[in-house]
C-alpha positions as CSV (number, residue, x, y, z in Angstrom):
1,L,-14.0,11.7,5.3
2,L,-16.7,9.1,5.6
3,P,-19.4,10.6,7.7
4,C,-20.5,8.7,10.7
5,T,-24.4,8.8,11.1
6,C,-24.8,7.1,14.1
7,R,-22.7,5.1,16.9
8,K,-22.9,1.7,15.4
9,L,-19.7,0.5,17.4
10,A,-20.9,2.2,20.8
11,G,-20.3,-0.4,23.5
12,C,-18.4,-3.0,21.3
13,T,-15.0,-4.2,22.3
14,L,-12.3,-4.3,19.7
15,F,-9.1,-6.3,20.1
16,I,-6.4,-4.6,17.8
17,T,-3.0,-5.8,17.4
18,G,-0.4,-3.2,16.8
19,A,-2.6,-0.2,17.5
20,S,-0.1,1.9,19.4
21,R,0.5,3.7,16.1
22,G,-0.4,3.9,12.4
23,I,-3.3,2.1,10.7
24,G,-4.2,0.2,14.1
25,K,-4.5,3.3,15.8
26,A,-6.3,4.9,13.1
27,I,-9.0,2.2,13.2
28,A,-9.0,2.5,17.1
29,L,-9.8,6.1,17.0
30,K,-12.6,5.9,14.3
31,A,-14.3,3.1,16.9
32,A,-13.7,5.2,19.8
33,R,-15.6,7.9,18.5
34,D,-18.6,5.7,18.5
35,G,-17.9,5.2,22.0
36,A,-16.3,1.6,21.6
37,N,-14.0,-0.2,24.0
38,V,-10.4,-0.7,22.5
39,V,-7.9,-3.2,23.6
40,I,-4.5,-1.9,22.4
41,A,-2.5,-5.1,22.1
42,A,1.0,-3.9,21.0
43,K,4.7,-4.1,21.9
44,T,5.4,-0.5,22.7
45,A,5.3,0.3,26.5
46,E,8.2,2.4,26.3
47,P,8.9,5.5,23.8
48,H,10.9,3.9,20.7
49,R,14.0,5.7,19.5
50,S,12.4,6.6,16.0
51,L,8.9,5.3,16.0
52,P,6.3,7.6,17.6
53,G,3.8,6.7,20.2
54,T,3.2,3.9,22.9
55,I,0.2,1.8,24.1
56,Y,-0.3,4.6,26.9
57,T,-0.2,7.4,24.6
58,A,-2.5,5.7,22.3
59,A,-5.0,4.8,25.0
60,K,-5.1,8.5,26.1
61,E,-5.9,9.5,22.5
62,I,-8.6,6.8,22.4
63,E,-10.1,7.9,25.7
64,E,-10.1,11.6,24.7
65,A,-11.9,10.6,21.4
66,G,-14.8,9.2,23.4
67,G,-13.8,5.4,23.9
68,K,-12.4,3.3,26.7
69,A,-9.2,1.9,26.3
70,L,-7.1,-0.9,27.7
71,P,-3.4,-0.8,26.9
72,C,-1.9,-4.4,26.8
73,V,1.8,-5.2,26.1
74,V,1.5,-7.9,23.4
75,N,4.1,-9.4,21.1
76,V,2.3,-11.6,18.8
77,R,5.3,-13.8,18.7
78,E,4.4,-14.7,22.3
79,E,1.1,-16.9,22.9
80,E,1.3,-16.4,26.6
81,Q,1.3,-12.5,26.1
82,I,-2.0,-13.0,23.9
83,I,-3.7,-15.3,26.3
84,K,-3.1,-12.8,29.1
85,A,-4.1,-9.9,27.2
86,V,-7.4,-11.5,25.9
87,E,-8.3,-12.8,29.4
88,K,-7.7,-9.3,30.7
89,A,-9.9,-7.8,28.1
90,V,-12.9,-10.1,28.9
91,K,-12.6,-9.6,32.5
92,T,-12.5,-5.7,31.9
93,F,-15.1,-5.3,29.1
94,G,-16.9,-8.6,29.3
95,G,-16.0,-10.1,25.9
96,I,-14.7,-9.4,22.7
97,D,-16.7,-8.4,19.5
98,I,-14.0,-7.6,17.1
99,L,-10.7,-8.7,16.4
100,V,-8.5,-6.6,14.0
101,N,-5.3,-8.5,13.0
102,N,-2.9,-5.4,12.1
103,A,0.4,-6.1,13.4
104,S,2.9,-7.1,10.6
105,A,6.4,-7.2,9.9
106,I,7.7,-6.5,6.1
107,S,11.0,-6.4,4.3
108,L,11.0,-5.2,0.8
109,S,13.8,-7.3,-0.5
110,G,14.3,-10.6,-2.5
111,T,14.8,-14.0,-1.4
112,L,18.8,-13.8,-1.5
113,E,18.7,-10.3,-0.1
114,T,16.6,-11.4,3.0
115,E,18.4,-12.3,6.1
116,T,17.0,-15.7,7.9
117,K,16.1,-13.6,10.9
118,K,14.0,-11.2,9.0
119,A,12.1,-13.9,7.2
120,N,11.7,-15.6,10.7
121,L,10.2,-12.4,11.8
122,M,7.7,-12.1,9.1
123,I,6.3,-15.8,9.4
124,D,6.2,-15.5,13.3
125,V,4.3,-12.1,13.2
126,N,2.3,-12.2,9.9
127,V,1.5,-15.9,9.8
128,R,1.8,-17.4,13.2
129,G,1.0,-14.2,15.2
130,T,-2.4,-14.0,13.1
131,Y,-3.2,-17.5,13.7
132,L,-2.7,-17.4,17.3
133,T,-4.6,-14.2,18.1
134,S,-7.6,-15.5,15.8
135,K,-7.7,-18.8,17.8
136,I,-7.4,-17.3,21.2
137,C,-10.0,-14.7,20.4
138,L,-12.4,-17.2,18.7
139,P,-14.1,-18.6,21.8
140,H,-15.0,-15.3,22.9
141,L,-16.2,-13.9,19.5
142,R,-18.5,-16.9,19.2
143,K,-20.5,-15.2,22.2
144,S,-20.9,-12.0,20.3
145,K,-24.1,-11.3,18.3
146,N,-22.3,-9.6,15.3
147,A,-18.5,-10.6,15.7
148,H,-16.2,-9.7,13.0
149,I,-12.5,-10.5,12.3
150,L,-10.7,-8.1,10.3
151,N,-7.3,-9.0,8.9
152,L,-5.2,-6.4,6.9
153,S,-3.0,-7.7,4.3
154,P,-1.6,-7.1,0.7
155,P,-4.3,-8.3,-2.0
156,L,-4.5,-12.1,-1.8
157,N,-3.4,-12.9,-5.1
158,M,-2.0,-16.5,-6.1
159,N,-0.2,-15.1,-9.0
160,P,3.3,-16.2,-9.1
161,V,4.7,-12.7,-9.5
162,W,4.0,-12.0,-5.9
163,F,6.1,-15.1,-4.5
164,K,8.8,-14.8,-7.3
165,N,9.7,-11.0,-6.7
166,H,8.8,-10.5,-2.9
167,C,10.1,-12.8,-0.3
168,E,7.6,-11.0,2.1
169,E,4.5,-11.7,0.1
170,S,5.0,-15.4,0.6
171,C,5.0,-15.0,4.3
172,W,2.2,-12.7,4.7
173,L,-0.9,-14.8,4.8
174,T,-4.5,-14.0,6.0
175,C,-6.1,-16.6,8.2
176,Q,-9.8,-17.2,7.8
177,A,-12.3,-18.7,10.0
178,R,-16.0,-19.1,9.0
179,D,-19.1,-19.9,10.9
180,G,-22.1,-18.1,9.6
181,N,-24.1,-18.4,12.9
182,T,-21.9,-16.9,15.4
183,Y,-19.2,-14.8,14.0
184,S,-18.2,-12.9,10.8
185,P,-14.4,-13.1,9.7
186,M,-13.6,-10.7,6.9
187,G,-10.5,-9.2,5.4
188,V,-9.6,-5.7,4.1
189,F,-6.4,-5.2,1.8
190,F,-4.7,-2.2,1.2
191,F,-2.0,-1.7,-1.7
192,F,1.3,-0.8,-0.1
193,P,2.7,1.6,-0.1
194,A,-0.5,3.8,-0.5
195,I,-0.8,4.4,3.2
196,Y,1.6,6.9,5.0
197,T,3.1,5.4,8.5
198,A,6.2,5.5,10.3
199,A,7.3,2.6,8.3
200,M,7.0,4.5,5.0
201,D,9.8,6.7,6.2
202,M,12.2,4.1,6.5
203,L,11.1,2.3,3.4
204,G,10.6,5.1,1.2
205,G,13.1,7.5,2.4
206,S,12.3,11.6,2.7
207,G,9.5,12.9,0.9
208,V,7.9,9.7,0.1
209,E,4.8,10.8,2.4
210,K,3.8,12.8,-0.8
211,Q,3.0,9.9,-2.6
212,C,1.1,8.4,0.1
213,R,-2.7,8.7,1.7
214,K,-3.5,9.0,5.4
215,T,-4.4,6.3,7.6
216,D,-8.0,7.6,7.6
217,I,-8.9,5.8,4.4
218,L,-8.2,2.5,6.3
219,A,-10.1,3.4,9.2
220,D,-13.0,4.4,7.1
221,A,-12.9,1.2,5.1
222,A,-12.6,-0.8,8.2
223,Y,-15.4,1.0,9.8
224,C,-17.6,0.0,6.8
225,I,-16.9,-3.5,7.3
226,L,-17.1,-3.7,10.9
227,T,-20.5,-2.3,11.0
228,K,-21.7,-4.6,8.2
229,P,-24.0,-7.5,9.1
230,K,-22.3,-10.9,9.4
231,T,-23.9,-12.0,5.8
232,F,-20.8,-10.0,4.5
233,T,-18.6,-12.7,5.9
234,G,-15.5,-13.9,3.8
235,N,-15.2,-10.9,1.5
236,F,-11.9,-9.6,0.1
237,V,-11.9,-5.8,-0.5
238,I,-9.6,-3.1,-1.3
239,D,-10.1,0.3,0.6
240,E,-10.7,2.6,-2.4
241,N,-13.1,0.3,-4.0
242,L,-15.2,-0.4,-0.9
243,L,-15.4,3.4,-0.2
244,R,-16.6,4.2,-3.7
245,E,-19.3,1.8,-3.2
246,E,-20.3,3.4,-0.2
247,G,-20.8,6.6,-2.0
248,V,-17.3,8.4,-1.3
249,K,-16.3,10.5,-4.3
250,D,-13.6,12.9,-3.2
251,F,-10.4,10.7,-2.5
252,D,-8.2,14.1,-2.1
253,V,-9.1,14.5,1.5
254,Y,-7.3,11.3,2.2
255,A,-4.2,12.6,0.5
256,I,-0.8,13.9,2.3
257,A,-0.4,16.0,-0.4
258,P,-3.9,16.7,-2.2
259,G,-3.8,16.4,-5.9
260,K,-0.7,14.3,-5.7
261,T,-1.5,10.9,-4.5
262,V,-3.4,9.2,-7.2
263,P,-2.3,5.3,-7.6
264,S,-4.6,5.0,-10.7
265,V,-3.4,8.4,-12.2
266,R,-3.6,8.5,-16.0
267,I,0.1,8.8,-16.6
268,F,-0.1,10.1,-20.0
269,K,-2.7,11.9,-21.8
270,E,-3.2,10.2,-25.3
271,E,-2.0,12.5,-28.1
272,K,-4.2,13.1,-31.1
273,K,-2.9,10.9,-33.9
274,S,-1.7,13.0,-37.0
275,S,-0.9,11.7,-40.5
276,R,1.9,14.3,-40.5
277,P,4.2,13.4,-37.3
278,K,5.9,16.3,-35.7
279,H,8.9,16.5,-33.3
280,E,10.8,19.2,-31.8
281,G,14.1,20.7,-33.0
282,P,17.1,21.6,-31.3
283,D,15.6,25.0,-30.5
284,G,12.3,23.7,-29.3
285,A,10.6,24.6,-32.7
286,K,8.4,22.1,-34.2
287,V,9.8,20.6,-37.3
288,N,8.0,18.2,-39.9
289,L,10.1,14.9,-40.1
290,E,7.8,13.5,-42.9
291,S,10.2,12.8,-45.7
292,A,10.9,10.2,-47.9
293,S,13.7,8.8,-45.6
294,A,12.4,9.9,-42.2
295,K,10.0,7.7,-40.3
296,P,7.8,8.4,-37.2
297,L,9.4,7.1,-33.8
298,S,7.9,4.0,-32.4
299,P,5.4,4.1,-29.6
300,V,8.3,3.3,-27.2
301,A,10.8,5.7,-28.5
302,E,8.5,8.4,-28.6
303,T,7.8,7.8,-24.8
304,F,11.1,7.9,-23.9
305,R,11.6,11.0,-25.9
306,V,9.1,12.7,-23.8
307,I,10.8,11.4,-20.9
308,R,14.1,12.7,-21.8
309,G,12.5,16.2,-22.3
310,A,11.1,16.1,-18.7
311,I,14.2,15.4,-16.8
312,T,15.5,18.3,-14.7
313,E,18.6,18.5,-12.4
314,D,16.2,19.0,-9.3
315,F,14.4,15.7,-10.1
316,V,17.6,13.9,-10.4
317,K,18.7,15.1,-7.1
318,A,15.2,14.1,-5.6
319,I,15.0,10.6,-7.1
320,Q,18.7,9.4,-7.3
321,G,17.9,6.1,-9.0
322,V,18.5,4.3,-12.2
323,F,15.7,2.3,-13.9
324,L,16.1,-0.4,-16.4
325,F,13.3,-1.5,-18.5
326,E,13.4,-4.9,-20.4
327,L,10.7,-4.8,-22.9
328,S,9.4,-8.1,-24.8
329,G,7.6,-8.4,-28.1
330,D,7.3,-5.8,-31.0
331,D,9.6,-2.7,-30.5
332,G,11.0,-4.6,-27.5
333,G,14.5,-4.5,-26.2
334,T,16.6,-2.7,-23.4
335,W,15.6,0.9,-22.3
336,Y,16.7,3.1,-19.3
337,I,15.9,6.1,-17.2
338,D,18.9,7.3,-15.4
339,L,17.9,9.7,-12.6
340,K,21.1,9.5,-10.6
341,T,23.9,10.7,-12.8
342,K,24.2,14.6,-13.2
343,G,21.9,15.9,-15.7
344,G,19.8,12.6,-15.9
345,S,19.4,10.9,-19.1
346,A,16.8,8.2,-20.7
347,G,17.1,6.3,-24.0
348,S,17.8,2.6,-25.6
349,G,20.3,0.3,-24.5
350,K,21.9,-0.1,-21.0
351,P,22.4,2.9,-18.6
352,P,25.7,4.5,-18.0
353,V,25.9,3.1,-14.4
354,K,24.5,0.2,-12.7
355,A,20.5,0.0,-12.7
356,D,19.0,0.0,-9.1
357,V,15.5,-1.4,-10.5
358,V,14.8,-3.5,-13.3
359,M,11.0,-3.5,-14.7
360,S,10.2,-6.1,-17.2
361,M,7.0,-6.2,-19.4
362,S,5.7,-6.3,-23.1
363,S,6.5,-3.1,-25.3
364,A,2.4,-3.2,-25.8
365,D,1.8,-3.2,-22.0
366,F,4.4,-0.6,-21.5
367,V,3.0,1.8,-24.0
368,R,-0.6,1.0,-22.7
369,M,0.8,1.6,-19.1
370,F,2.4,5.2,-20.1
371,T,-0.6,6.2,-22.0
372,G,-3.1,5.6,-19.3
373,K,-4.7,2.6,-20.6
374,L,-3.2,0.2,-18.0
375,K,-2.9,1.0,-14.3
376,P,0.5,0.3,-12.9
377,T,-1.2,-1.3,-9.9
378,M,-3.2,-3.7,-12.0
379,A,-0.2,-4.2,-14.4
380,F,1.9,-5.2,-11.3
381,M,-0.9,-7.4,-9.5
382,S,-1.7,-9.3,-12.7
383,G,2.0,-10.0,-13.5
384,K,2.3,-8.0,-16.6
385,L,4.8,-5.8,-14.8
386,R,7.6,-7.6,-12.9
387,I,10.1,-5.5,-10.5
388,S,13.4,-6.4,-9.1
389,G,15.9,-4.3,-7.0
390,N,15.2,-1.3,-4.9
391,M,11.4,-1.2,-4.2
392,A,11.6,2.0,-2.5
393,L,13.1,3.8,-5.6
394,A,10.5,1.9,-7.7
395,M,8.0,3.7,-5.5
396,R,9.8,7.2,-6.0
397,L,9.6,6.8,-9.8
398,E,6.0,7.8,-9.5
399,K,7.3,11.4,-9.2
400,M,8.4,11.1,-12.7
401,L,5.2,9.9,-13.9
402,V,3.2,12.6,-12.3
403,Q,5.5,15.1,-13.7
404,L,5.1,13.8,-17.2
405,N,1.3,13.9,-16.7
406,S,1.5,17.6,-16.1
407,K,3.6,18.3,-19.0
408,L,1.3,16.6,-21.5
């Protein structure tokens, strides 16, 4: 993890929304180790039936880590609760130096599948809540010598794919305020679902944590930002990119399951080109298909041939999803991976049962992605890869990709 060379946040007061658990609490604990004051502005005062921690258990951990804690019951949808918490923070600690807008609400669903009350919740928390908290803290931040506003959100990307496929992305707005003389608003973006929190259990199901990173990576990235001078204002950064710039090389330390969480993993190793294409026969022996009538498989067909060979019954039980690929361009068409039906299957055409996830992209980009030349994350963010359907299952497909990587 990122080493702490000195207590840069000692004596600073952080106002963190949603700090009773997850990423917010991780950032709070990182600051507490410097001797910072932390205002835990979150809703959970009583133990939740399924989510761990309350503002009081978080306060205990913060004080045990070396900081001072002020637990405040705050629902960022309620303006009066924010006002009272800010007033209490100023009275207790003398001011506010850092605001971390971490509280959020999310629903991985399309527009038609998203209930109006869920849409209202996301708008109220992610947009209105961020605006209100920033506005109410701002007069006190102006008095700080090196104030920061840190907003956590998905990457700010105006590509239509974010708005077309994900209702919540159009709701998740990062508010920014600028004043180079008195305070330094900044944003750090993490790419969901790289970080494991309690919410991931609900969204991804059992075993999803093995594909995720610890909240420590966000805490370390936040610490880097919050200890930078105000000249860094206005930057949009991604946690891993920032930490690499800071000299971090080993990202396995952030993995829940070391060696497995690699968002930019090379999915396939490139095969050496040969003028004599060879394929496996029924008994597993290598047979030469070069003849007057035999033709080498296309890149897409060869990819699905490898996928078919990698499918196991145990893997089908673990994934339980059907994936449809709509490929355009040369060698395009409809292809599928069935990881739900007994035995599993993969090939061209439509799957034997209804697809849970539909992925659309060009055949060229599909091959580039499956040979490690195009990162899935960048393909999705740039709009080259479009996904609709069950997003939690789309996340699980990464397990298949990791298995394929180990076989080639």
